[in-house]
C-alpha positions in Angstrom: 15.8 -63.1 18.4 15.6 -61.2 15.0 14.9 -57.5 14.7 11.5 -58.0 12.9 10.4 -60.2 15.8 11.2 -57.5 18.4 9.6 -54.8 16.2 6.4 -56.8 15.9 6.3 -57.3 19.7 6.9 -53.6 20.2 4.1 -52.7 17.7 1.7 -55.1 19.5 2.5 -53.5 22.9 2.3 -50.0 21.6 -1.0 -50.7 19.8 -2.4 -52.0 23.0 -1.3 -48.9 25.0 -2.6 -46.6 22.3 -6.0 -48.3 22.4 -6.3 -48.1 26.2 -4.8 -44.6 26.4 -7.6 -43.3 24.1 -10.1 -44.8 26.5 -8.3 -43.4 29.6 -8.1 -39.9 28.1 -11.8 -39.9 27.5 -12.5 -41.0 31.0 -10.2 -38.4 32.5 -11.7 -35.6 30.4 -15.2 -36.7 31.4 -14.3 -36.7 35.1 -12.5 -33.3 34.7 -15.6 -31.8 33.1 -18.1 -33.3 35.6 -16.1 -32.3 38.7 -14.9 -29.0 37.1 -11.3 -29.6 38.2 -9.9 -26.9 35.9 -12.3 -24.3 37.4 -11.5 -25.4 40.9 -7.8 -25.3 40.4 -8.1 -21.8 38.8 -10.0 -20.5 41.8 -7.6 -22.0 44.3 -4.7 -20.6 42.3 -6.2 -17.1 42.4 -6.5 -17.4 46.2 -2.9 -18.4 46.4 -2.0 -15.4 44.2 -3.9 -13.0 46.5 -2.3 -14.5 49.6 1.2 -14.1 48.1 1.6 -17.9 48.2 1.7 -18.0 52.0 -0.6 -19.3 54.7 -2.1 -16.0 55.7 -4.1 -15.0 58.8 -6.3 -13.0 56.5 -7.5 -16.2 54.7 -11.2 -15.5 55.3 -10.8 -12.0 53.9 -8.9 -13.5 50.9 -11.7 -16.0 50.3 -14.3 -13.3 50.6 -12.4 -11.1 48.2 -12.1 -14.1 45.7 -15.9 -14.5 45.8 -16.2 -10.7 45.2 -13.9 -10.9 42.2 -15.8 -13.8 40.8 -19.1 -11.9 41.1 -17.6 -9.0 39.2 -19.1 -8.7 35.7 -15.6 -8.9 34.1 -15.2 -12.5 35.5 -18.9 -13.5 36.0 -19.6 -13.0 32.3 -17.0 -15.6 31.5 -19.1 -18.3 33.2 -21.2 -19.6 30.4 -24.1 -21.7 31.9 -25.8 -24.4 29.9 -28.7 -23.4 27.6 -31.4 -25.5 26.1 -33.3 -28.4 27.6 -30.8 -31.2 26.9 -27.9 -29.1 28.1 -29.8 -28.1 31.3 -30.5 -31.8 32.0 -26.9 -32.7 31.6 -25.9 -29.8 33.9 -28.4 -31.1 36.5 -26.8 -34.5 36.3 -23.3 -33.0 36.6 -24.5 -30.9 39.6 -25.8 -34.1 41.3 -22.4 -35.8 40.7 -20.6 -32.8 42.1 -22.9 -32.8 45.2 -22.3 -36.5 45.8 -18.6 -36.0 45.3 -18.4 -33.2 47.9 -20.5 -35.2 50.4 -18.5 -38.3 49.9 -15.2 -36.6 50.6 -16.7 -34.2 53.2 -15.5 -31.2 51.1 -16.8 -27.7 50.6 -18.2 -26.7 47.3 -15.6 -24.2 46.0 -18.3 -22.4 44.0 -20.5 -21.7 47.0 -24.1 -21.1 45.9 -23.2 -21.3 42.2 -22.9 -24.6 40.4 -20.0 -23.6 38.2 -17.2 -21.1 37.5 -15.0 -20.2 34.5 -12.1 -22.6 33.8 -10.1 -19.8 32.1 -9.8 -16.1 33.0 -7.8 -13.7 30.8 -5.3 -11.5 32.6 -7.1 -8.4 31.4 -10.4 -9.6 33.0 -8.7 -10.3 36.3 -7.0 -6.9 36.4 -10.2 -5.1 35.5 -12.1 -7.1 38.1 -9.5 -6.2 40.8 -9.4 -2.5 39.9 -13.2 -2.1 39.7 -13.9 -4.1 42.8 -11.8 -1.7 44.9 -13.0 1.3 42.7 -9.4 2.5 42.3 -10.3 5.1 39.6 -13.2 6.4 41.7 -11.2 6.6 44.9 -8.3 8.3 43.1 -10.6 10.9 41.6 -12.4 11.4 44.9 -9.1 12.1 46.7 -8.1 14.5 43.9 -11.5 16.2 44.1 -11.2 16.9 47.8 -7.6 18.1 47.4 -8.7 20.4 44.6 -11.4 21.8 47.0 -8.7 22.5 49.6 -6.4 23.9 46.9 -9.1 26.3 45.8 -9.9 27.4 49.3 -6.2 28.0 50.0 -5.9 30.3 46.9 -9.0 32.2 47.7 -7.8 32.8 51.3 -4.4 34.0 50.1 -5.9 36.3 47.5 -8.4 37.7 50.0 -5.5 38.3 52.5 -3.7 40.2 49.7 -6.8 42.3 49.1 -7.0 43.2 52.8 -3.3 43.7 53.2 -2.9 46.3 50.4 -4.2 49.8 51.1 -6.8 49.9 48.4 -9.9 52.0 48.5 -13.1 50.4 49.6 -14.5 50.6 46.1 -11.4 48.9 44.7 -11.5 46.2 47.4 -15.2 45.5 46.6 -14.4 45.2 42.9 -11.5 42.8 43.7 -13.8 40.7 46.0 -16.6 40.6 43.4 -14.2 39.3 40.8 -12.9 36.8 43.4 -16.4 35.5 44.0 -16.8 35.1 40.2 -13.5 33.2 40.0 -14.7 31.0 42.9 -17.8 30.1 40.9 -15.7 29.3 37.8 -13.2 27.2 39.8 -16.1 25.3 41.3 -17.4 24.5 37.8 -13.9 23.4 36.9 -13.8 21.0 39.8 -17.2 19.7 39.0 -16.1 19.0 35.4 -13.2 17.0 36.8 -15.5 15.1 39.1 -17.9 14.3 36.2 -15.0 13.0 34.0 -15.4 16.0 31.6 -11.8 17.0 32.0 -8.6 15.3 33.2 -6.2 16.4 35.8 -3.7 18.4 33.7 -6.5 20.3 32.0 -8.1 21.1 35.3 -4.9 22.7 36.6 -4.6 24.6 33.3 -8.1 26.0 33.7 -7.3 27.1 37.3 -4.3 28.9 36.0 -6.1 30.6 33.1 -8.9 31.7 35.3 -6.4 33.3 37.7 -4.8 35.1 34.7 -8.3 36.4 33.9 -8.7 37.6 37.5 -5.5 39.6 37.3 -6.4 41.1 33.9 -9.9 42.0 35.1 -8.5 43.7 38.2 -6.2 45.7 36.1 -9.1 46.6 33.8 -11.8 47.5 36.3 -9.9 49.0 39.2 -9.2 52.7 38.9 -5.7 53.2 37.3 -5.3 56.2 39.7 -5.3 53.7 42.6 -2.0 54.3 44.3 -1.4 50.7 45.4 -2.9 48.9 42.3 0.5 47.8 41.1 1.5 46.5 44.5 -1.8 44.5 44.6 -1.3 43.1 41.1 2.3 42.2 41.9 1.2 40.3 45.0 -1.4 38.3 43.1 1.0 37.6 40.3 3.5 36.4 42.9 0.8 34.0 44.3 0.2 32.7 40.8 3.9 32.2 39.9 4.5 30.4 43.2 1.9 27.9 42.2 1.6 27.6 38.5 5.0 28.3 37.1 6.8 25.5 35.1 9.2 24.9 38.0 6.4 24.5 40.5 3.9 22.6 38.2 5.4 19.1 38.9 5.3 19.7 42.7 1.7 21.0 42.4 0.6 17.9 40.5 2.2 15.5 43.0 0.6 17.3 46.0 -2.9 17.3 44.4 -3.0 14.0 42.4 -2.7 10.9 44.6 -0.2 8.2 43.6 -1.4 4.6 43.1 0.2 3.6 46.5 -1.6 6.5 48.3 -4.9 5.2 46.9 -4.1 1.6 47.9 -3.1 2.7 51.4 -6.3 4.7 51.8 -8.4 1.8 50.7 -6.5 -0.4 53.1 -7.2 2.0 56.0 -10.7 3.1 55.2 -11.1 5.1 58.4 -8.1 7.2 57.3 -9.6 7.7 53.9 -12.9 8.9 55.3 -11.1 11.2 57.7 -9.3 12.9 54.8 -12.5 13.3 52.9 -14.3 14.6 56.0 -11.6 17.2 56.7 -12.0 18.5 53.1 -15.8 18.5 53.1 -16.9 20.0 56.4 -20.6 19.9 55.6 -21.7 16.4 56.6 -25.1 16.9 54.9 -23.7 17.8 51.5 -24.1 15.4 48.5 -20.3 15.2 48.2 -19.9 14.1 51.8 -22.7 11.5 51.5 -21.4 10.3 48.1 -17.9 9.7 49.5 -19.3 8.0 52.6 -21.3 5.6 50.4 -18.3 5.0 48.1 -16.0 4.0 51.0 -18.7 1.9 52.7 -19.1 -0.3 49.6 -15.4 -1.2 49.4 -14.5 -4.7 50.5 -11.7 -5.2 53.0 -8.3 -5.1 51.5 -6.3 -8.1 52.9 -2.7 -7.2 53.9 -1.0 -9.6 51.3 -3.1 -8.0 48.5 -2.2 -4.5 49.8 1.5 -5.4 49.8 1.3 -6.9 46.3 -0.4 -3.8 44.9 2.1 -1.5 46.6 4.9 -3.5 45.1 3.3 -3.3 41.7 2.8 0.4 42.1 6.5 0.8 42.9 7.2 -0.6 39.4 5.6 2.5 37.8 8.8 4.4 37.3 7.4 7.9 36.8 4.2 9.5 38.0 1.8 10.0 35.1 0.0 13.2 34.4 -3.5 11.8 34.9 -5.0 9.3 37.4 -6.3 7.2 34.5 -2.8 6.8 33.0 -1.5 5.5 36.3 -4.5 3.1 36.7 -3.8 1.9 33.1 -0.1 1.3 34.0 -1.2 -0.5 37.2 -3.5 -2.7 35.2 -0.6 -3.7 32.9 1.4 -4.6 36.0 -1.4 -6.6 37.5 -1.8 -8.5 34.2 1.9 -9.4 34.2 1.6 -10.5 37.8 -1.4 -12.7 37.0 0.1 -14.2 33.9 3.3 -15.1 35.9 1.3 -16.7 38.7 -1.0 -18.7 36.2 2.1 -20.0 34.4 3.3 -21.6 37.7 -0.3 -22.7 38.5 -0.5 -24.4 35.1 2.6 -26.5 36.0 1.0 -27.5 39.3 -2.2 -28.5 37.4 -0.2 -30.6 34.9 1.6 -32.5 37.7 -1.7 -33.1 39.5 -3.3 -34.2 36.2 -0.4 -36.6 35.7 -1.0 -38.3 39.0 -4.7 -38.6 38.2 -3.8 -40.0 34.8 -1.7 -42.7 36.4 -4.5 -43.7 38.8 -7.0 -43.9 35.9 -4.5 -45.8 33.8 -4.1 -48.4 36.5 -7.9 -48.7 36.9 -8.2 -49.1 33.1 -5.4 -51.7 33.1 -6.9 -53.7 35.9 -10.4 -53.5 34.4 -9.1 -54.7 31.0 -6.6 -57.1 32.6 -3.9 -55.4 30.6 -0.9 -57.1 32.1 2.2 -55.9 30.2 4.3 -58.8 31.3 1.6 -61.3 30.0 1.1 -59.2 26.8 4.8 -59.5 25.9 4.8 -63.2 26.7 1.7 -63.8 24.6 3.0 -61.8 21.6 6.4 -63.6 21.8 4.6 -67.0 21.6 1.9 -66.3 19.0 3.1 -65.3 15.5 -0.6 -65.1 14.4 -1.4 -62.5 17.0 1.8 -60.5 16.2 1.1 -60.5 12.5 -2.6 -59.5 12.9 -1.8 -56.6 15.2 1.1 -55.4 13.1 -1.0 -55.4 9.9 -3.9 -53.5 11.6 -1.4 -51.0 13.2 0.1 -50.4 9.8 -3.4 -49.8 8.2 -4.4 -47.4 11.0 -1.1 -45.5 10.7 -1.6 -45.1 7.0 -5.3 -44.2 7.2 -4.6 -41.4 9.8 -1.5 -40.0 8.1 1.7 -41.5 9.4 3.6 -38.4 8.5 1.6 -36.3 11.0 3.1 -35.7 14.4 0.6 -36.1 17.3 1.2 -32.5 18.3 -0.3 -31.3 15.1 -3.4 -33.5 15.4 -6.7 -32.2 16.7 -9.3 -33.8 18.9 -11.2 -34.8 15.8 -8.1 -36.5 14.4 -7.8 -38.6 17.6 -11.5 -39.4 17.3 -10.8 -40.7 13.9 -8.0 -42.9 15.2 -10.3 -44.3 17.9 -12.9 -45.1 15.2 -10.2 -46.8 13.0 -9.2 -48.9 16.0 -12.8 -49.8 16.7 -13.5 -50.7 13.1 -10.3 -52.8 12.8 -12.0 -55.3 15.2 -8.7 -56.7 16.5 -10.0 -59.5 18.7 -6.7 -61.1 19.2 -5.4 -58.6 21.8 -4.3 -60.4 24.9 -6.7 -58.5 27.1 -9.7 -59.3 29.2 -10.8 -61.6 31.9 -11.7 -64.7 29.9 -10.8 -68.0 31.5 -8.0 -68.9 29.1 -6.1 -65.7 29.8 -6.6 -65.9 33.5 -5.4 -69.5 33.5 -2.2 -68.6 31.6 -1.5 -65.7 34.0 -2.1 -68.0 37.0 0.3 -70.6 35.6 3.0 -68.0 34.9 2.8 -66.7 38.4 3.8 -70.0 40.1 7.4 -69.3 39.4 7.2 -66.0 41.2 6.3 -67.5 44.5 3.8 -64.7 45.5 0.4 -65.0 43.9 -0.8 -61.9 41.9 2.6 -60.2 42.3 3.5 -60.6 38.6 0.0 -59.4 37.6 0.2 -56.4 39.9 3.6 -55.4 38.4 2.2 -55.9 34.9 -0.9 -53.8 35.7 1.2 -51.1 37.2 3.5 -50.9 34.1 0.5 -50.8 31.9 -1.2 -48.1 34.0 1.9 -45.9 33.9 2.2 -46.5 30.1 -1.5 -45.7 29.5 -1.1 -42.4 31.5 1.5 -41.2 29.0 -1.3 -40.4 26.7 -2.5 -41.3 23.2 -0.3 -38.6 21.6 2.9 -40.3 22.8 1.9 -43.7 21.7 0.6 -42.6 18.4 3.9 -40.9 17.6 5.8 -43.9 18.7 3.6 -46.3 16.7 4.2 -44.3 13.5 7.9 -44.4 14.1 8.0 -48.2 14.8 5.7 -48.9 11.8 8.0 -46.9 9.6 11.0 -48.9 10.8 9.1 -52.1 10.1 8.1 -51.0 6.6 11.6 -49.8 5.9 13.0 -53.2 7.0 10.5 -55.0 4.8 11.4 -53.0 1.7 15.1 -53.7 2.2 14.5 -57.4 2.7 12.5 -57.5 -0.6 15.3 -55.9 -2.5 
């Protein structure tokens, strides 16, 4: 058995697999598109991510949260529905196929009332969707807002106590109280600016401090200098300020007023505790602030325990507390994106393994439909030099026409479409495929030596199915290499 003989048989077999794998790939892509397997797998993977990869008793909450995330504009806008009459008709056909598929296998539509979902979600879109769904920035600011209110009341109470404690004249006390009322109004405006996003947290604290400096200066300016205990009063107010706003106390002040990410997450997890903290700070249940906080908390979805634990773990990765709530939210968003990317990398591996199994099933179906029996194909090619030569020549022409130097990994879908067209135009009618009577008779005759009818054909179909599932890229690369070996051998023999 000469090397050219073996090479020609290999080319014939590879050419057959390439032809059928192109068909199989198109069938798999069509089924994947119609049944939206990528979108289904992505949604299931997100549920696994939210449940921390475990069977959770909070599965219904996780499913509800997944639906909530998918309805968020950051993800919902990625779902591009069909436009135009032709596209809409195709979508209706696809929806009918989906409905029949779910009814046949008694499965639930993963997209609920919608007919489709995005097949790809960027990490940034997922992180933004999760953050905005639970309103983390709004809750964080609301907590800081109520704590600022308490902080303001505490300072006013301490200063008022100092006014009453020092033996000032009634006129001096009234002046100090009037200036205190003015500072109260200014501080309230400062808090309102923070609430309305006109200032960040560090600036808000600075404005509190500067206004207290102004209060001290005004008291020194307007209270009679002959007042015996003026210096004592100013000293006590300055001591209050230094005990709160000095550089050594500023970090502790910031931590006490600005909630950490994990504090926000825990308050969302325990909504009754969150509402209790807000209610304690805002005593007037009829006030707009109280009503706004109540509505904000009531619109929050339930935070499942696995998601809460994951967010707390991500929050722990933020090494240092940031100056502003927005900075911590941004840092959390980055951590969520990394978490999502890592999970989707694993999910991609699972999808590829599942797709490989589907490819083998489709490959076997194609092999049986085309009667592509690998054992018979090898036998036929080894007997017929005419078939070997015809297929080898056509394979060489196709390899040259499509660029034999190009690796399959560098080819686009359009390139493989060109390969399919070249194969179709080559009109190789001698491939040992099909269910014509001559081929079936030869297969039946060859099976007699095996004892069990159809065993040889089943083995041949299975081999072909597995080979077809390896994909057109693999067989195209291999065909180019074998054709190059054949051509090199021919050149040497001519010399």
